[in-house]
ROLO-394777 format. One line per 8 residues: number of its first residue (from 1); their letters; for each residue x, y, z of N, C-alpha, C. Coordinates in pm, whole numbers, padded with zeros to 5 digits. Each point is the difference from the previous one (the first is absolute). Layout:
BEGIN
NUM) a) X/Y/Z/X/Y/Z/X/Y/Z | ...
% end
This chain:
BEGIN
1) mkliltce) 11105/08693/10857/-00069/00100/-00081/-00151/-00009/00024 | -00062/00114/00026/-00145/00006/00020/-00070/00002/-00137 | -00106/-00078/-00011/-00077/-00003/-00124/-00134/00070/00019 | -00025/00101/-00081/-00130/00068/-00001/-00067/-00028/-00133 | -00126/-00037/00007/-00076/-00039/-00118/-00119/00094/-00014 | -00015/00060/-00118/-00114/00089/-00022/-00069/-00036/-00131 | -00126/00043/-00009/-00079/-00020/-00122/-00090/00121/-00016 | 00039/00091/-00087/-00070/00127/-00014/-00129/-00011/-00081
9) hggndipk) -00009/-00101/-00086/-00115/-00011/-00092/-00074/-00132/00021 | -00031/-00032/00125/-00056/-00130/00032/-00147/-00019/-00032 | -00074/00107/-00017/-00143/-00014/-00025/-00058/00116/-00078 | -00130/-00008/-00025/-00067/00104/-00079/-00120/00061/00074 | 00008/-00002/00133/-00108/00057/00080/-00004/00152/-00013 | -00122/00054/00006/-00020/00144/00001/-00083/00033/00125 | 00053/00080/00093/-00077/00038/00118/-00132/00066/-00039 | -00101/-00023/00081/-00136/00044/-00032/-00010/00148/-00039
17) pyqpyfkg) 00068/00093/00071/-00015/00141/-00036/00045/00033/-00143 | 00085/-00086/-00058/00054/00029/-00133/-00064/-00084/-00110 | -00090/-00090/00036/-00060/-00089/-00099/-00076/00073/-00111 | -00066/00115/00029/-00067/00070/-00110/00092/00041/-00114 | 00127/00022/00029/00095/00040/-00104/00033/-00118/-00093 | -00031/-00121/00044/00034/-00120/-00077/-00124/-00073/-00052 | -00112/00068/00000/-00124/-00061/-00046/00014/-00047/-00146 | -00036/-00125/-00023/00008/-00056/-00135/00140/-00037/-00044
25) sqlvlnsh) 00094/-00004/00093/00141/-00024/-00037/00054/-00131/00056 | -00088/-00094/00030/00045/-00124/00063/00093/-00081/-00090 | -00022/00005/-00131/00089/-00073/-00091/00143/00051/00009 | 00015/00131/00011/00135/00058/00014/00059/-00038/00134 | -00082/00006/00104/00049/-00035/00135/00043/-00146/00006 | -00066/-00085/-00076/00034/-00143/00000/00118/-00034/-00089 | 00045/00096/-00079/00110/-00023/-00094/00135/00027/00067 | 00106/-00017/-00078/00135/00025/00052/00021/00146/00038
33) rgfdlgal) -00086/00088/-00050/00010/00141/00037/-00051/00024/00142 | -00094/-00084/00044/-00058/00018/00132/00085/-00054/00112 | 00074/-00108/-00027/00088/-00061/00100/00093/-00099/-00067 | 00093/-00052/00077/00095/-00099/-00052/-00054/-00140/00027 | -00060/-00059/-00101/-00060/-00132/00017/00104/-00102/00046 | -00033/-00074/00104/00088/-00104/00050/00106/00047/00098 | 00022/00131/00007/00106/00051/00087/-00029/-00024/00147 | -00125/00020/00040/-00036/-00020/00140/00013/-00147/00039
41) dlfktlep) -00035/-00089/-00091/00014/-00144/00025/00146/-00037/00022 | 00088/00053/-00084/00143/-00025/00018/00050/00062/00130 | -00043/00122/00028/00038/00068/00124/-00036/-00086/00121 | -00121/-00053/00004/-00044/-00080/00114/00078/-00131/00010 | 00041/-00053/-00116/00083/-00121/00000/00136/00027/00063 | 00056/00118/-00029/00135/00034/00049/00000/00058/00141 | -00116/00038/00050/-00009/00066/00131/00074/-00071/00114 | -00007/-00133/00009/00068/-00067/00112/00151/00022/00004
49) ladytlhs) 00059/00041/-00111/00145/00021/-00006/00040/00138/00053 | -00095/00091/00010/00032/00141/00026/-00004/00035/00148 | 00078/00103/00035/00000/00054/00136/-00110/00106/00017 | -00041/00059/-00112/-00107/00100/00002/-00066/00000/-00137 | -00133/00011/00000/-00073/00004/-00127/-00107/00108/00002 | -00029/00052/-00118/-00108/00097/-00014/-00052/-00007/-00143 | -00132/00002/-00014/-00058/-00002/-00134/-00123/00090/-00004 | -00038/00037/-00120/-00120/00080/-00021/-00091/-00071/-00098
57) eisrllie) -00130/00003/00030/-00099/-00056/-00090/-00089/00108/-00060 | 00042/00126/00018/-00069/00113/-00063/00055/00017/-00141 | -00087/00021/-00097/00043/00008/-00139/00100/00114/-00022 | 00096/-00027/-00084/00098/00100/-00040/-00066/00116/-00076 | -00122/-00024/-00050/-00071/00104/-00073/-00060/00106/00093 | -00002/-00028/00130/-00042/00101/00097/00117/00093/00027 | 00111/-00058/00040/00126/00072/00016/00112/-00102/-00015 | 00107/00038/-00069/00106/-00093/-00037/00110/-00001/00106
65) lnrslhhp) 00002/-00108/00081/00097/-00009/00109/00144/-00018/-00048 | 00015/-00042/-00124/00133/-00027/-00053/00053/00115/-00087 | -00051/00119/00025/00047/00119/-00071/00029/00111/00101 | 00091/00089/-00037/00031/00114/00087/-00115/00100/-00003 | -00002/00086/00101/-00107/00099/00010/-00004/00094/-00120 | 00114/00021/-00064/00006/00093/-00114/-00034/-00069/-00133 | -00020/-00132/00002/-00020/-00072/-00126/-00135/00035/-00062 | -00004/00021/-00132/-00126/00039/-00066/-00109/-00107/00008
73) klfseftk) 00039/-00125/00027/-00099/-00107/00009/-00027/-00045/00144 | 00033/00088/00095/-00034/-00030/00139/-00151/-00022/00013 | -00075/00084/-00070/-00146/-00014/-00007/-00038/-00040/-00143 | -00094/-00095/-00011/-00042/-00049/-00132/-00101/00094/-00062 | -00049/-00038/-00118/-00102/00082/-00065/-00129/00006/00080 | -00016/-00095/00094/-00121/-00003/00082/00008/00098/00118 | 00121/00028/00044/00016/00082/00122/00077/00131/-00022 | 00050/00021/-00119/00078/00122/-00022/-00085/00126/00007
81) tlskadks) -00133/-00016/-00011/-00089/00117/00008/-00045/00029/00143 | 00045/-00079/00096/-00033/00026/00140/00052/00137/00041 | -00066/00060/00097/00046/00130/00050/00135/-00017/00070 | 00071/00110/00017/00129/-00004/00070/-00017/-00056/00140 | -00110/00037/00065/-00026/-00048/00136/-00021/-00151/00002 | -00075/-00051/-00098/-00025/-00144/-00006/00127/-00077/-00035 | 00080/00054/-00089/00128/-00064/-00033/00092/-00003/00120 | 00004/00111/00072/00083/00008/00120/-00046/-00101/00105
89) aliqshyl) -00131/-00016/00013/-00055/-00096/00096/00040/-00143/-00038 | -00003/-00031/-00131/00041/-00133/-00045/00149/-00024/00027 | 00079/00101/-00025/00144/-00012/00024/00027/-00026/00147 | -00069/00074/00086/00022/-00014/00144/-00054/-00132/00054 | -00118/-00040/-00044/-00067/-00115/00060/00042/-00135/-00059 | 00051/00002/-00121/00034/-00127/-00066/00146/-00008/-00041 | 00042/00094/-00083/00135/-00002/-00057/00108/00008/00109 | -00006/00105/00081/00105/00020/00101/-00009/-00100/00114
97) vyrnqvet) -00121/-00040/00035/-00015/-00101/00105/00073/-00128/-00040 | -00019/-00040/-00125/00065/-00122/-00049/00152/00017/-00008 | 00043/00100/-00071/00143/00015/-00027/00080/00034/00126 | -00059/00078/00088/00072/00036/00123/00023/-00120/00092 | -00095/-00094/00000/00019/-00120/00082/00123/-00078/-00046 | 00013/-00014/-00131/00113/-00074/-00056/00130/00075/00027 | 00001/00129/-00028/00121/00080/00017/00045/00003/00146 | -00094/00014/00091/00033/00003/00143/00061/-00131/00046
105) ticqwies) -00057/-00111/-00046/00052/-00132/00037/00142/-00019/-00050 | 00025/00038/-00125/00134/-00011/-00057/00098/00087/00077 | -00041/00121/00032/00084/00093/00074/00040/-00057/00136 | -00095/-00058/00070/00027/-00058/00133/00100/-00114/-00010 | -00016/-00085/-00101/00092/-00112/-00017/00141/00047/-00032 | 00011/00091/-00094/00132/00048/-00042/00069/00073/00115 | -00074/00079/00074/00058/00071/00115/00048/-00096/00108 | -00060/-00118/00006/00042/-00100/00098/00109/-00093/-00055
113) gepvlhis) 00048/00032/-00120/00111/-00075/-00059/-00040/-00119/-00085 | -00128/-00010/-00033/-00048/-00112/-00080/-00012/00041/-00147 | 00069/-00069/-00092/-00021/00026/-00142/-00138/-00050/-00041 | -00057/00061/-00104/-00139/-00028/-00038/-00009/-00043/-00146 | -00072/-00107/-00023/-00038/-00043/-00134/-00149/00024/-00015 | -00037/00083/-00096/-00141/00033/-00025/-00041/-00059/-00134 | -00095/-00092/00003/-00056/-00058/-00121/-00140/00056/-00020 | -00020/00073/-00109/-00131/00055/-00034/-00061/-00088/-00109
121) vhsftpil) -00115/-00060/00030/-00058/-00103/-00086/-00099/00060/-00100 | 00024/-00027/-00128/-00085/00052/-00108/-00024/-00108/-00105 | -00088/00030/-00094/-00018/-00086/-00117/-00024/00088/-00122 | 00021/-00058/-00118/-00016/00078/-00123/-00085/-00075/-00101 | -00074/00078/-00080/-00085/-00060/-00103/00089/-00058/-00111 | -00032/-00120/-00050/00087/-00064/-00100/00004/00070/-00134 | -00105/00078/-00030/-00004/00075/-00126/-00039/00143/00029 | 00083/00094/-00043/-00029/00141/00020/00017/00073/-00132
129) nnterhad) -00102/00074/-00039/00002/00072/-00128/00033/-00092/-00116 | -00064/-00118/00002/00015/-00101/-00106/00141/-00060/-00009 | 00079/00021/00105/00135/-00056/00002/00013/-00102/00112 | 00042/-00121/-00036/00016/-00106/00100/00126/00024/00081 | -00011/-00021/00129/00117/00011/00089/00058/-00139/00024 | 00128/-00015/-00022/00063/-00131/00006/00082/-00015/00128 | -00069/-00038/00107/00064/-00031/00127/-00102/-00066/00090 | 00048/-00088/00087/-00085/-00056/00104/00009/00086/00126
137) igllydsk) 00123/00043/00029/00028/00082/00118/00095/00112/-00039 | -00030/00119/00046/00091/00113/-00015/00052/00043/00136 | 00128/00027/00009/00061/00051/00123/00047/00143/-00027 | -00062/00095/00067/00028/00142/-00024/00089/00054/00111 | 00108/00067/-00039/00095/00055/00096/00073/00117/-00063 | 00079/00070/00080/00082/00110/-00051/00129/-00059/-00055 | 00018/00007/-00130/00117/-00063/-00064/00133/00062/00044 | -00007/00119/00056/00123/00065/00050/00033/-00040/00143
145) nivekafc) -00093/-00070/00063/00019/-00043/00138/00062/-00139/00000 | 00128/-00007/00040/00075/-00126/-00007/-00064/-00109/00086 | -00049/00037/00117/-00059/-00098/00092/-00130/-00055/-00057 | -00085/00089/-00053/-00126/-00047/-00059/00025/-00087/-00122 | 00097/00039/-00080/00034/-00078/-00120/00047/-00140/00039 | 00086/-00007/00101/00051/-00129/00045/-00112/-00086/00058 | -00089/00062/00077/-00112/-00075/00057/-00085/-00061/-00111 | -00034/00080/-00101/-00087/-00049/-00106/00065/-00112/-00080
153) ktfknalk) 00131/00007/-00020/00069/-00110/-00067/-00010/-00128/00082 | 00020/00013/00130/-00008/-00116/00088/-00143/-00053/00008 | -00096/00091/00007/-00140/-00039/00007/-00044/-00070/-00129 | 00044/00052/-00113/-00031/-00064/-00128/00057/-00142/-00005 | 00125/-00015/00044/00062/-00133/00001/-00079/-00096/00090 | -00047/00053/00114/-00079/-00083/00091/-00132/-00042/-00064 | -00064/00093/-00072/-00125/-00031/-00070/00024/-00105/-00108 | 00108/00016/-00075/00030/-00093/-00108/00041/-00137/00053
161) tvnpnlnv) 00058/-00002/00119/00035/-00128/00062/-00125/-00076/00039 | -00096/00072/00055/-00127/-00061/00040/-00080/-00042/-00122 | -00003/00087/-00102/-00078/-00028/-00121/00078/00050/-00122 | 00080/-00088/-00063/00085/00040/-00114/-00078/00056/-00119 | -00129/-00027/-00008/-00079/00044/-00115/-00048/00144/00012 | 00020/00062/00115/-00048/00137/00019/00079/00099/-00085 | -00072/00090/-00063/00063/00110/-00073/00002/00122/00093 | 00116/00023/00061/00016/00109/00096/00085/00110/-00064
169) rfnypylg) -00053/00122/00000/00071/00111/-00064/00020/00115/00098 | 00109/00074/-00022/00030/00115/00084/-00060/00128/-00059 | -00055/00083/00090/-00058/00129/-00039/-00090/-00013/-00123 | -00092/-00095/00011/-00097/-00029/-00103/-00129/-00048/00066 | -00116/00044/-00044/-00027/00087/-00115/00012/00150/00030 | 00049/00034/00119/00022/00140/00036/00141/00016/00053 | 00047/00124/00006/00131/00029/00056/-00010/00023/00150 | 00093/-00059/00073/-00002/00015/00145/00029/00141/00049
177) kadgftty) 00058/00082/-00087/00030/00138/00039/-00116/00095/-00029 | -00108/-00052/-00061/-00116/00084/-00029/-00069/00041/00130 | -00083/00102/-00007/-00068/00050/00119/-00079/-00112/00067 | 00024/-00018/00129/-00069/-00105/00074/00036/00007/00147 | -00062/-00085/00079/00020/00002/00145/00144/-00036/00037 | 00053/-00107/-00062/00137/-00039/00031/00099/00107/-00044 | -00029/00066/-00112/00087/00109/-00047/00004/00112/00102 | -00115/00035/00054/-00007/00102/00104/00078/-00042/00124
185) lrkqftsn) -00018/-00125/00043/00064/-00047/00122/00152/-00008/-00013 | 00049/-00029/-00119/00146/-00001/-00021/00061/00136/00031 | -00074/00106/-00032/00049/00135/00025/-00002/00034/00149 | -00092/-00063/00073/-00007/00024/00144/00105/-00081/00075 | 00032/-00117/-00052/00095/-00091/00066/00108/-00038/-00100 | 00108/00074/00002/00106/-00018/-00099/00091/-00119/00029 | -00014/-00059/00117/00077/-00120/00034/-00088/-00093/00083 | 00036/-00127/-00004/-00070/-00104/00077/-00146/-00020/-00042
193) yigieiev) -00036/00048/-00120/-00134/-00022/-00053/00011/-00056/-00141 | -00069/-00113/-00022/-00011/-00060/-00133/-00148/00002/-00038 | -00033/00071/-00107/-00139/00012/-00042/-00023/-00068/-00134 | -00073/-00111/00000/-00022/-00079/-00120/-00150/-00013/-00028 | -00039/00023/-00124/-00137/-00029/-00041/00001/-00131/-00077 | -00086/-00092/00041/-00014/-00124/-00074/-00130/00008/-00080 | 00010/-00024/-00130/-00114/00007/-00091/-00025/-00140/-00056 | -00122/-00051/00018/-00034/-00131/-00055/-00101/00017/-00115
201) nqkyvant) 00011/-00086/-00096/-00085/00008/-00119/-00142/-00047/00033 | -00097/00084/-00033/-00140/-00032/00031/-00057/-00114/-00085 | 00076/-00048/-00096/-00049/-00114/-00078/-00006/-00125/00087 | 00064/00005/00118/-00004/-00112/00094/-00106/00019/00108 | -00089/00096/-00021/-00103/00032/00099/-00137/-00046/-00050 | -00075/-00065/00089/-00139/-00038/-00028/-00084/00034/00122 | -00103/00082/-00020/-00088/00040/00111/00080/00061/00116 | 00093/00086/-00033/00088/00073/00093/00101/-00089/00072
209) qlqtelkt) 00004/-00128/-00034/00093/-00093/00064/00116/-00031/-00094 | 00121/00014/00052/00119/-00028/-00080/00025/-00151/-00003 | 00052/-00046/-00112/00031/-00142/-00016/00084/-00051/00118 | -00042/-00112/00057/00065/-00054/00120/00148/-00026/-00022 | 00035/-00057/-00115/00141/-00032/-00027/00087/00125/00002 | -00052/00109/-00057/00077/00124/-00004/00015/00059/00140 | -00108/-00003/00077/00006/00049/00139/00101/-00080/00081 | -00004/-00130/-00015/00090/-00087/00075/00146/00024/-00037
217) sifsalkn) 00024/00024/-00129/00137/00026/-00047/00054/00129/00061 | -00081/00105/00000/00043/00128/00056/00022/-00012/00150 | -00091/-00069/00067/00013/-00020/00145/00131/-00071/00032 | 00027/-00109/-00071/00120/-00080/00025/00127/00080/-00025 | 00000/00082/-00106/00119/00080/-00032/00022/00109/00103 | -00108/00067/00042/00013/00108/00098/00036/-00053/00138 | -00041/-00120/00028/00028/-00062/00131/00151/-00009/00024 | 00078/-00008/-00107/00145/-00009/00013/00060/00124/00064
225) fn) -00073/00111/-00004/00052/00125/00053/-00054/00030/00140 | -00083/-00092/00050/-00063/00022/00129/00095/-00038/00114
% end
């Protein structure tokens, strides 16, 4: 099985032409709204296990790589007022460039008879809207997909074997069937594709670095599938 690793929210960079739209908004860019804290660190830790990797360090507040083109939050409050031409340019130069690379790679593998496991690396804020989220790791998948469900059960067991104290939950804090990159790819590849989002709790992040023990546990568990 080929392993593809992606990280859609790895950073909070804003390209120079768009920086005026974000003037005075550095606090937001540095928050969980600007990027997934710790996700890029985990992604880089897992990279040696993958056959192909791709990540973005452009802020999700410029354009949201993990949403469909029709999604109302494709553009944030900072960019939704851009002209149609500017939005189209962003879609062509950033959104489609990123997503098409991943889709093309998966297509080539599947056409050559190779099944694909796609792990999309994310993190979540421990408290949202004054509500604490109770999980260390979330595994997001399509609950109707028997193969994805079986993989996540096995992956959870592997994580718990490595570190019995981990609180690993399925489709938490988000649903795996919600609008996202893996959801889109499942529709393009109805067989031989497993699309999983792994969500880690940002309470284990300090200065954008994920706790070493948690990174090591995830690496060791995923290595079993390599």
